[in-house]
C-alpha positions in Angstrom: -0.2 0.0 0.3 1.3 3.4 -1.1 2.3 5.8 2.2 -0.3 8.9 2.8 1.5 11.6 2.0 -1.7 13.9 2.5 -4.9 13.5 4.9 -8.1 15.9 5.5 -11.1 15.1 6.7 -14.1 18.2 7.1 -17.1 18.4 8.5 -20.3 20.6 8.4 -20.5 20.8 11.9 -17.1 22.3 12.4 -19.5 25.8 12.1 -22.2 26.2 14.3 -23.8 28.7 12.1 -25.1 25.6 10.2 -26.2 23.3 12.8 -28.9 26.5 13.9 -29.5 27.6 10.2 -30.5 24.0 9.5 -32.4 23.6 12.6 -34.3 26.2 13.1 -36.5 24.9 10.5 -37.4 22.0 12.5 -37.9 23.9 15.1 -39.8 26.3 13.8 -42.4 23.6 12.1 -42.8 21.3 15.1 -43.6 24.5 17.4 -46.6 25.2 15.1 -47.7 21.2 15.0 -47.7 21.8 18.7 -49.5 24.8 19.3 -51.6 23.3 16.7 -52.4 20.2 18.7 -52.4 21.7 21.7 -55.1 24.8 20.9 -56.8 23.1 18.1 -56.3 26.3 15.9 -54.6 26.0 12.8 -51.8 29.0 12.0 -51.7 30.7 9.1 -54.2 31.4 6.8 -53.4 28.5 4.7 -52.4 25.9 7.5 -51.1 22.8 6.9 -52.2 19.6 7.9 -51.1 18.4 10.9 -50.3 15.5 9.4 -48.6 17.4 6.8 -46.1 18.8 9.2 -45.5 15.3 11.1 -44.7 14.2 7.4 -42.4 17.5 6.4 -40.5 17.2 10.0 -39.7 13.6 10.2 -39.3 13.0 6.6 -37.1 15.9 5.0 -36.2 18.4 7.9 -34.9 15.9 10.5 -32.9 13.8 8.1 -31.8 16.9 6.3 -30.2 18.4 9.6 -28.7 14.6 10.7 -27.2 14.4 7.2 -25.4 17.5 7.6 -24.3 16.8 11.1 -22.4 13.5 9.4 -21.7 14.5 5.7 -17.6 14.9 5.6 -15.8 15.4 2.3 -13.0 13.7 2.6 -9.2 14.2 1.0 -6.0 11.5 0.9 -2.8 11.8 -1.3 -0.4 9.1 -1.7 2.6 8.1 -3.3 0.2 7.3 -6.5 -3.2 9.0 -6.1 -5.5 12.0 -5.0 -8.5 10.1 -3.7 -11.2 12.9 -2.4 -14.9 12.4 -2.6 -18.4 12.3 0.2 -19.2 9.6 2.5 -22.9 9.9 1.1 -24.6 7.7 -0.3 -21.7 5.8 0.0 -17.7 6.4 1.8 -17.0 5.1 -1.7 -13.9 8.0 -2.7 -13.1 9.2 -6.3 -9.6 8.5 -7.3 -7.3 10.8 -9.8 -3.6 8.8 -10.7 -0.6 11.0 -9.7 0.5 10.4 -13.2 -2.9 11.3 -14.7 -2.6 15.4 -13.6 -1.7 17.5 -16.0 -1.9 20.7 -13.9 -2.3 21.0 -10.1 -1.9 23.9 -7.7 -4.1 25.0 -4.6 -6.0 28.3 -5.0 -8.1 30.7 -3.7 -11.1 30.9 -5.4 -14.6 33.0 -4.9 -17.7 31.9 -3.4 -18.8 28.8 -5.2 -21.9 27.4 -2.8 -21.1 24.3 -1.2 -21.4 20.6 -1.5 -20.7 18.8 -5.2 -21.5 21.2 -8.0 -20.2 22.0 -11.9 -18.7 25.1 -13.0 -17.4 25.9 -16.2 -14.3 27.3 -14.3 -13.3 25.1 -12.0 -14.9 22.2 -13.9 -16.3 19.7 -10.5 -16.2 21.3 -7.1 -16.6 19.9 -4.0 -16.4 22.1 -1.3 -17.7 22.1 2.6 -16.5 26.0 3.4 -13.3 28.5 2.8 -12.2 29.8 -0.3 -8.9 27.7 -0.7 -8.8 24.7 -2.4 -6.6 21.8 -4.7 -7.5 22.4 -8.2 -6.9 19.8 -10.8 -6.4 19.6 -14.5 -6.1 16.0 -15.7 -4.7 14.9 -19.2 -7.6 14.1 -20.2 -9.1 17.9 -19.8 -11.3 16.8 -16.8 -11.2 19.7 -14.0 -11.5 19.0 -10.5 -11.6 21.3 -7.6 -11.5 19.8 -4.0 -11.9 22.6 -1.0 -9.2 22.6 2.0 -8.5 24.2 5.4 -5.0 23.4 4.9 -3.7 24.9 1.8 -0.2 25.8 3.1 0.6 21.7 4.5 -1.4 20.8 0.6 0.6 23.0 -1.1 3.6 21.6 0.2 2.9 17.8 -0.2 2.3 19.6 -3.9 5.5 21.0 -4.4 7.5 18.3 -2.7 5.7 15.6 -5.8 6.3 17.7 -8.7 9.9 18.0 -7.7 10.6 14.5 -7.4 11.4 14.5 -3.4 8.5 12.2 -2.7 8.9 9.4 -5.3 5.9 9.0 -7.4 
């Protein structure tokens, strides 16, 4: 097995703002449901039924909050390849062999959104937060941007690999 040179795992839960923003809709819908159940009075001009509130809370909002607390973005670079990806829906990581890379560098970028995205400028984006990432272009022309919180460490590893001080 190849020696791991760089490894990073990022989580949404590192930012408490996400927890608050994602939990707020659950609390609102559950509060409306409890109020409607206790008082028997519907809330609003076009109220949701109790069944619809329960369904939305249990099968949409709560799983969304749960997923946001569990999702992670993993990046691993070893002597042969880069492995990256999300742990949902599976733990399987994408791979790019180092000898298939045309160019790669750590870049600073503007806001590109969070999660998995596709962009004309950056290609396939995997980003959890921040504005720094590993931009890769393969020999086949595929572009991938992987967000990172360890930009300087990653830059050092890339320089070592490119200079040949780390055997590939």
